[in-house]
C-alpha positions as MATLAB code, in Angstrom:
seq = 'MHARMTSPGNNGGNGGGTGFMAGEWQVWPQRNVILRGEEQVRVEPRVMDVLVHLAERAGQVVSKEELVDRVWEGRYVTDEVLTVTVYALRKALGDDARRPRYIETVSRRGYRWIAPVARPGEPAPAMAIAPGSMESPVSAATAPRRFSPAAWAGATVALAVVAASATWMRLPGPGARHTPSPEAHEAYVKGRFFLDQRSVQGWRSALEHFERAVKLDPLDPAAHAGLADTYSAMSDFGVASPAEMRPRAMQAARRALELEAESAEGHAALGRVQFLFDWDFGGAERSLGRAVALDGDYMPAHQSLGWLRSAQGRPGEAAAAARRALQLDPVNTARYTELAWVLALGGGYDEALAQVDRALGLSPRATQIQVTRGWICEMAGRPDGAFAAYSEAARLAGAPEQALRRMEATYRAGGLTGYYRDWLDQQQRGGHLPLSDTWRAHLYVRAGQLERAIESLELAYRKREGALAWVNVEPAFAPLRSDARFQLIASRVGK';
ca = [
      25.701   12.261   23.256;
      23.162   10.153   25.174;
      24.310    6.953   26.886;
      22.991    3.700   25.337;
      19.680    2.511   26.628;
      20.720   -1.056   26.410;
      24.027   -2.756   26.794;
      25.344   -4.810   23.851;
      24.091   -8.339   23.949;
      23.742  -11.428   21.782;
      20.279  -10.749   20.239;
      21.022   -9.208   16.843;
      23.015   -6.346   18.384;
      20.124   -4.736   20.298;
      20.611   -6.756   23.536;
      19.871   -5.759   27.029;
      16.916   -6.913   29.179;
      15.726   -3.370   30.252;
      12.709   -2.181   28.438;
      11.664    1.451   28.012;
       8.799    3.634   26.888;
       8.662    5.095   23.396;
       5.545    7.154   22.897;
       2.670    4.813   23.650;
       4.683    1.630   23.218;
       6.611   -0.490   25.738;
       9.830   -1.538   24.014;
      11.627   -4.775   24.988;
      14.815   -4.929   22.921;
      16.049   -8.308   24.099;
      12.750   -9.927   23.148;
      12.337   -7.908   19.882;
       8.842   -7.036   21.024;
       6.852   -3.814   21.399;
       3.652   -3.691   23.490;
       0.723   -1.294   23.696;
      -2.066   -2.379   26.010;
      -2.900   -5.882   24.984;
      -1.374   -5.375   21.477;
       2.014   -7.126   20.921;
       4.162   -6.703   17.780;
       7.268   -8.769   17.148;
       9.897   -7.043   14.993;
      13.105   -8.236   13.268;
      16.278   -7.677   15.240;
      17.602   -4.979   12.840;
      14.254   -3.181   13.093;
      14.614   -3.156   16.885;
      18.178   -1.915   16.600;
      17.069    0.989   14.540;
      14.211    1.814   17.067;
      16.685    1.665   20.025;
      19.231    3.929   18.377;
      16.684    6.580   17.197;
      15.087    6.510   20.630;
      18.529    6.994   22.211;
      18.940   10.142   20.136;
      15.394   11.364   20.564;
      14.837   14.861   19.236;
      18.166   14.764   17.279;
      18.647   14.087   13.538;
      20.378   10.824   13.017;
      22.009   10.490    9.697;
      21.658    7.477    7.505;
      25.464    6.966    7.811;
      25.292    6.861   11.594;
      22.401    4.327   11.482;
      24.304    2.107    9.248;
      27.475    2.490   11.337;
      25.670    1.658   14.620;
      23.121   -0.873   13.527;
      25.082   -2.720   10.644;
      28.448   -1.994   12.385;
      29.803   -0.384    9.235;
      29.044   -3.251    6.923;
      27.994   -2.109    3.411;
      24.184   -1.966    3.005;
      22.269   -0.271    0.156;
      19.975    2.674    0.765;
      17.057    0.317   -0.043;
      17.849   -1.848    2.867;
      17.837    0.988    5.317;
      14.633    2.402    3.744;
      12.945   -0.979    4.060;
      14.045   -1.286    7.711;
      12.725    2.094    8.689;
       9.519    1.352    6.840;
       9.071   -1.908    8.671;
       9.616    0.004   11.987;
       6.990    2.570   11.009;
       4.593   -0.114   10.027;
       5.063   -1.864   13.460;
       4.505    1.454   15.326;
       1.449    2.407   13.207;
       3.362    5.515   12.017;
       2.975    7.439    8.833;
       5.948    9.112    7.099;
       3.784   11.922    5.871;
       2.212   12.605    9.335;
       4.764   11.221   11.696;
       4.098   10.638   15.398;
       7.345    8.725   16.042;
       9.806    8.999   13.243;
      10.286   12.117   11.198;
      12.191   11.999    7.883;
      14.450   15.127    7.670;
      15.120   15.720    3.977;
      18.633   14.976    2.866;
      19.803   14.564    6.510;
      18.296   11.462    8.025;
      15.645   10.578   10.627;
      14.577   12.021   13.999;
      12.624   10.327   16.758;
       9.874   12.899   17.889;
       7.956   10.846   20.531;
       8.634   10.956   24.270;
      11.134    8.416   25.560;
      11.514    7.089   29.193;
      12.899    4.126   30.976;
      11.533    2.426   34.163;
      12.355    4.501   37.278;
      12.167    7.706   35.298;
       9.458   10.344   35.376;
       7.308   10.432   32.225;
       8.465   13.200   29.798;
       6.081   15.753   28.466;
       5.701   16.594   24.792;
       6.457   20.242   24.120;
       4.623   20.133   20.719;
       1.867   18.289   18.947;
       2.971   15.022   17.305;
       3.986   15.390   13.707;
       5.159   19.075   14.075;
       8.252   19.970   12.176;
       9.744   21.391   15.400;
      11.759   19.292   17.776;
      10.692   18.415   21.293;
      12.402   20.534   23.965;
      15.513   18.972   25.463;
      13.557   17.884   28.562;
      11.626   15.463   26.377;
      14.635   14.078   24.520;
      16.775   12.791   27.351;
      15.825    9.624   29.260;
      14.261   10.265   32.592;
      13.432    7.868   35.475;
      10.054    6.906   36.832;
       8.948    4.340   39.322;
       8.024    0.832   38.184;
       4.526    1.286   39.699;
       3.964    4.079   37.231;
       4.870    1.913   34.273;
       1.436    0.927   33.203;
       0.066    4.441   33.793;
       2.814    5.942   31.580;
       1.292    4.357   28.537;
      -2.036    5.914   29.262;
      -0.552    9.234   30.164;
       1.526    9.454   26.880;
      -1.538    8.571   24.896;
      -3.586   11.317   26.554;
      -0.824   13.852   26.056;
      -0.629   12.902   22.348;
      -4.396   12.882   21.945;
      -4.779   16.245   23.780;
      -2.164   17.854   21.631;
      -3.951   16.673   18.495;
      -7.348   17.800   19.729;
      -6.129   21.242   20.584;
      -4.352   21.695   17.283;
      -7.227   22.740   15.134;
      -6.373   23.321   11.444;
      -6.297   26.893   10.373;
      -6.267   28.270    6.844;
      -3.842   26.154    4.744;
      -2.936   23.940    7.780;
      -3.129   20.145    7.587;
      -5.478   18.277    9.866;
      -3.733   16.088   12.502;
      -5.887   12.933   13.283;
      -6.241   11.468   16.718;
      -3.847    8.621   17.372;
      -6.685    6.018   17.414;
      -8.149    7.378   14.185;
      -4.698    7.361   12.535;
      -4.066    3.852   13.525;
      -7.361    2.783   11.985;
      -6.453    4.645    8.843;
      -3.026    2.993    8.531;
      -4.679   -0.460    9.046;
      -7.175    0.411    6.342;
      -4.369    1.099    3.848;
      -2.772   -2.204    4.719;
      -5.870   -4.142    4.073;
      -6.721   -2.195    0.898;
      -3.591   -3.692   -0.619;
      -4.566   -7.264    0.184;
      -6.719   -7.367   -2.985;
      -9.270   -9.941   -1.737;
     -12.900   -9.703   -0.783;
     -11.933  -10.060    2.882;
      -9.211   -7.504    2.541;
     -11.583   -4.932    1.159;
     -14.133   -5.669    3.794;
     -11.503   -5.140    6.474;
     -10.326   -1.942    4.807;
     -13.822   -0.528    4.862;
     -14.245   -1.428    8.500;
     -11.035    0.300    9.465;
     -11.654    3.432    7.219;
     -15.216    3.715    8.598;
     -13.837    3.445   12.128;
     -11.240    6.205   11.345;
     -14.059    8.486   10.056;
     -16.156    7.771   13.146;
     -13.280    8.532   15.476;
     -12.222   11.648   13.572;
     -14.813   12.881   11.081;
     -12.680   15.858   10.299;
      -9.783   13.751    8.884;
      -9.709   14.072    5.077;
      -7.297   11.109    4.710;
      -9.928    8.733    6.266;
     -12.512    9.893    3.865;
     -10.027    9.416    0.941;
      -9.297    5.940    2.172;
     -12.994    5.112    1.906;
     -13.114    6.442   -1.696;
     -10.088    4.403   -2.711;
     -11.680    1.252   -1.291;
     -14.966    1.816   -3.149;
     -12.910    2.360   -6.324;
     -10.886   -0.807   -5.810;
     -14.018   -2.936   -5.096;
     -15.532   -1.763   -8.409;
     -12.320   -2.111  -10.414;
     -11.830   -5.805   -9.348;
     -15.454   -6.618  -10.092;
     -16.561   -7.417   -6.499;
     -19.121   -4.511   -6.457;
     -21.197   -2.655   -8.906;
     -19.676    0.557  -10.450;
     -23.166    2.019  -10.340;
     -23.293    1.518   -6.584;
     -19.629    2.351   -5.829;
     -19.085    5.459   -7.868;
     -21.493    7.708   -5.946;
     -19.983    6.527   -2.686;
     -16.412    6.959   -3.924;
     -17.142   10.514   -5.345;
     -18.942   11.634   -2.208;
     -16.002   10.407    0.009;
     -13.373   12.127   -2.230;
     -15.361   15.373   -2.326;
     -15.811   15.257    1.412;
     -12.064   14.977    1.894;
     -11.551   18.090   -0.193;
     -14.360   19.954    1.606;
     -12.519   19.350    4.868;
      -9.152   20.331    3.393;
      -8.954   21.931    0.070;
      -5.196   21.195   -0.256;
      -5.427   17.590    0.838;
      -3.206   15.318   -1.186;
      -5.250   12.434   -0.171;
      -8.409   14.093   -1.355;
      -7.067   15.047   -4.694;
      -5.558   11.610   -5.324;
      -8.864    9.939   -4.409;
     -10.744   12.232   -6.737;
      -8.249   11.490   -9.557;
      -8.706    7.797   -9.007;
     -12.515    8.136   -9.280;
     -12.242   10.293  -12.478;
      -9.883    7.703  -14.029;
     -11.582    4.421  -12.988;
     -15.250    5.414  -13.148;
     -15.436    8.333  -15.611;
     -12.515    7.547  -17.877;
     -11.791   11.213  -17.553;
      -8.080   11.089  -18.318;
      -7.627   14.850  -18.399;
      -9.459   15.427  -15.107;
      -7.560   12.572  -13.384;
      -4.214   13.974  -14.690;
      -5.018   17.370  -13.080;
      -6.209   15.908   -9.807;
      -3.233   13.457   -9.508;
      -0.792   16.044  -10.538;
      -2.120   18.266   -7.817;
      -1.818   15.576   -5.238;
       1.807   14.913   -6.166;
       2.572   18.674   -5.983;
       1.042   18.847   -2.497;
       2.746   15.759   -1.164;
       5.434   14.235   -3.247;
       5.724   11.348   -0.760;
       2.095   10.304   -0.947;
       2.348    6.804   -2.436;
      -1.302    6.295   -3.737;
      -0.956    9.452   -5.883;
       2.094    7.912   -7.688;
       0.394    4.566   -7.878;
      -2.725    5.982   -9.727;
      -0.525    8.134  -11.807;
       1.337    5.040  -13.034;
      -2.032    3.450  -13.938;
      -3.233    6.633  -15.836;
       0.054    6.894  -17.763;
      -0.137    3.226  -18.738;
      -3.708    3.604  -20.019;
      -2.627    6.770  -21.948;
      -0.021    4.702  -23.746;
       2.878    6.484  -22.101;
       4.905    3.505  -20.730;
       8.104    5.358  -19.730;
       6.141    7.780  -17.566;
       3.994    4.930  -16.188;
       7.075    2.976  -15.157;
       8.539    6.166  -13.561;
       5.457    6.690  -11.514;
       5.285    3.047  -10.473;
       8.977    3.069   -9.444;
       8.304    6.085   -7.231;
       5.400    4.298   -5.609;
       7.619    1.227   -5.075;
      10.392    3.499   -3.543;
       7.790    4.891   -1.029;
       6.416    1.505   -0.190;
       9.310   -0.998   -0.705;
       8.083   -3.978    1.354;
       4.637   -4.321   -0.289;
       4.405   -6.805   -3.003;
       1.598   -5.010   -4.673;
       4.004   -2.285   -5.675;
       6.293   -4.777   -7.389;
       3.457   -6.401   -9.312;
       2.102   -3.059  -10.336;
       5.457   -1.944  -11.689;
       5.705   -5.263  -13.509;
       2.281   -4.765  -15.019;
       2.997   -1.273  -16.441;
       6.415   -2.495  -17.652;
       4.754   -5.442  -19.473;
       2.096   -3.230  -20.981;
       4.903   -1.213  -22.450;
       6.692   -4.345  -23.796;
       9.374   -4.594  -21.122;
       8.684   -8.261  -20.319;
      12.065   -9.306  -19.009;
      12.288   -6.353  -16.619;
       8.707   -7.056  -15.679;
       9.556  -10.608  -14.705;
      12.499   -9.465  -12.735;
      10.094   -7.389  -10.616;
       7.860  -10.414  -10.181;
      10.884  -12.347   -8.889;
      11.506   -9.496   -6.320;
       7.917   -9.805   -5.205;
       8.148  -13.525   -4.808;
      11.282  -12.968   -2.718;
       9.105  -11.125   -0.226;
       6.059  -13.360   -0.506;
       6.937  -16.769   -2.143;
       3.409  -18.287   -1.548;
       1.358  -15.454   -3.003;
      -1.057  -16.704   -5.569;
      -1.655  -13.293   -7.151;
       2.115  -12.876   -7.879;
       2.125  -16.178   -9.759;
      -0.966  -15.021  -11.806;
       0.893  -11.833  -12.751;
       3.836  -13.906  -13.832;
       1.651  -16.114  -16.040;
       0.045  -13.048  -17.626;
       3.422  -11.480  -18.429;
       4.770  -14.764  -19.850;
       1.644  -15.082  -21.962;
       2.074  -11.594  -23.410;
       5.727  -12.301  -24.049;
       4.815  -15.336  -26.146;
       6.001  -17.905  -23.570;
       2.931  -20.200  -23.145;
       4.826  -22.922  -21.186;
       5.978  -20.355  -18.603;
       2.502  -18.952  -18.492;
       0.883  -22.202  -17.735;
       3.533  -23.157  -15.145;
       2.787  -19.929  -13.259;
      -0.971  -20.414  -13.482;
      -0.652  -24.021  -12.261;
       1.595  -22.992   -9.402;
      -1.020  -20.339   -8.442;
      -3.709  -22.966   -8.317;
      -1.542  -25.252   -6.228;
      -0.772  -22.403   -3.733;
      -4.489  -21.619   -3.531;
      -5.169  -25.192   -2.453;
      -6.456  -26.803   -5.591;
      -6.666  -30.616   -5.117;
      -4.302  -32.921   -7.070;
      -7.094  -34.104   -9.296;
      -7.828  -30.520  -10.434;
      -4.106  -29.897  -11.060;
      -3.848  -33.043  -13.200;
      -7.004  -31.911  -15.154;
      -5.392  -28.446  -15.822;
      -2.231  -30.264  -17.044;
      -4.108  -32.548  -19.362;
      -6.311  -29.684  -20.698;
      -3.169  -27.582  -21.462;
      -1.282  -30.395  -23.184;
      -4.282  -31.132  -25.351;
      -5.320  -27.660  -26.350;
      -2.647  -25.228  -25.164;
      -3.636  -22.054  -23.354;
      -6.721  -21.689  -25.647;
      -8.060  -24.987  -24.410;
      -7.055  -24.190  -20.837;
      -9.099  -20.950  -20.933;
     -11.998  -22.593  -22.598;
     -12.216  -25.231  -19.831;
     -11.806  -22.589  -17.129;
     -14.707  -20.492  -18.513;
     -16.866  -23.544  -18.865;
     -16.275  -24.390  -15.198;
     -17.187  -20.767  -14.221;
     -20.448  -21.048  -16.173;
     -21.296  -24.210  -14.441;
     -21.163  -22.787  -11.045;
     -17.853  -20.979  -10.508;
     -18.069  -18.066   -8.151;
     -14.848  -16.098   -8.588;
     -15.609  -12.353   -8.606;
     -14.659  -11.202  -12.144;
     -15.450   -7.984  -14.004;
     -16.865   -8.119  -17.469;
     -13.713   -6.498  -18.795;
     -11.534   -9.354  -17.518;
     -14.138  -11.875  -18.714;
     -13.600  -10.391  -22.131;
      -9.838  -10.979  -21.746;
     -10.446  -14.671  -21.086;
     -12.860  -15.020  -23.984;
     -10.294  -13.576  -26.324;
      -7.723  -15.992  -25.006;
     -10.226  -18.829  -25.452;
     -10.823  -17.752  -29.024;
     -14.448  -16.791  -28.452;
     -14.335  -13.278  -29.943;
     -18.015  -12.717  -30.173;
     -18.453  -13.341  -26.468;
     -15.564  -11.075  -25.763;
     -17.266   -8.203  -27.610;
     -20.474   -8.796  -25.730;
     -18.622   -8.771  -22.473;
     -16.941   -5.406  -23.356;
     -20.248   -3.883  -24.353;
     -21.681   -4.913  -21.020;
     -18.528   -3.539  -19.237;
     -19.022   -0.238  -21.115;
     -22.652    0.004  -20.016;
     -21.563   -0.678  -16.445;
     -18.627    1.792  -16.756;
     -16.080   -0.675  -15.315;
     -12.812    0.771  -14.232;
     -10.696   -1.937  -15.870;
     -12.027   -0.733  -19.312;
      -9.787    2.263  -18.972;
      -6.926    0.220  -20.584;
      -9.037   -0.915  -23.521;
      -6.844    1.179  -25.998;
      -3.537   -0.350  -24.834;
      -4.354   -3.858  -23.749;
      -2.411   -6.337  -26.046;
      -4.964   -9.088  -25.475;
      -7.607   -7.112  -27.391;
      -5.576   -7.031  -30.631;
      -7.829   -9.650  -32.248;
     -10.896   -7.293  -31.705;
      -9.482   -4.058  -32.984;
     -10.885   -4.358  -36.478;
     -14.397   -4.888  -35.181;
     -16.568   -1.668  -35.464;
     -18.172   -2.368  -32.106;
     -14.822   -2.494  -30.367;
     -13.741    0.715  -32.121;
     -16.814    2.491  -30.874;
     -16.160    1.450  -27.329;
     -12.396    2.324  -27.562;
     -13.217    5.800  -28.940;
     -15.315    6.702  -25.927;
     -12.735    5.828  -23.286;
     -10.085    8.242  -22.147;
     -11.414   11.496  -23.416;
];
């Protein structure tokens, strides 16, 4: 068993002032900081404890029980706590569970640190295999070695070159998965992060990072799939034209599959395009099913499958898929609100609100979570709860006190119907919130303006908006279902 890299201290259990090299990162346990060039990332003490222990046992499988015993000192913690901690560590390192360069998940056994590890005064270790390989590094790369302090800065560069060289030399053969360069992979991971921000700036940042990933490594199918998913999201949320985004999304998804026919990312991206742009539920089901079969741990495939099942009116399966996505991405509030959304569409309002509360526990000041709470309360027939959530969302978004008082007065005078009418009037007088015509139809129904709602849905159909995929299951459209124009639209979606 390896000796501990740091002596016990008073800093969350990870103590010790001596830093060490872990892959491309300089690790300073006592400061709870990791450094790479000019990049500095601060982590929670428990996250640092896990990093230190895994690095001590580099190349060896560390069981979950051992991690709990060493990091939490035998105290009871749930599997979710450990999963979240490892997820946070991977996120800090820019690692990916599906293509690991630092932490490999060993099914039913635990985790293994697979990057080189060295301390000051030790010679830099060599990697015996390409990062992400299922094989372990040779023992020479697992035990700590000493190299001179003068070589400390050069070690970071040397380790990066070793990793990049191994990747570059490992060309994909028939059936093999492409291994991206470290820089391209980092850009891809950041793209995924910004994609989930669900804001105009977030999507712009996601595009920048995915485009950078493609530029750095044009042969990486995941980077092209990330582009496709961003185009789909921008169209779905009404910030870009479906007519403009669909060709781009389809081209990027097809390119991913041209590069790697068995790419889970490519099949998932294609399924998302088929679902959101083409309303081709059968094609989307086949593509997403293939993605899950190829990589059961690829979160976006389960995410999209949850959306598809909910649009198909299969709430139990939708919730199961959304729960799997949450299990794979447990510290992202978007996963909780997506689960809440599909639960609410299936009538599970109380459980949906419980998921919203979990999301607020992670991000108490997130306006989008409050909007989701309001929507669920409204569907559940709890108008006061809905308005309270909408009002809180406006407050968190920075609405002035005068505007909040106006909202309150409008609601008290006319209920949610009056509130929506006032909101729509303000939008027509110069509001500039990005809004798809499908969601505009939602608001018109809530405002009691059914003719305008139908007109908006007809426009959404002509544009082929992604949000229209749920037209057959959306409870808000109940007042429109007897209208022949609505029935015509609904009959053409989801074939």
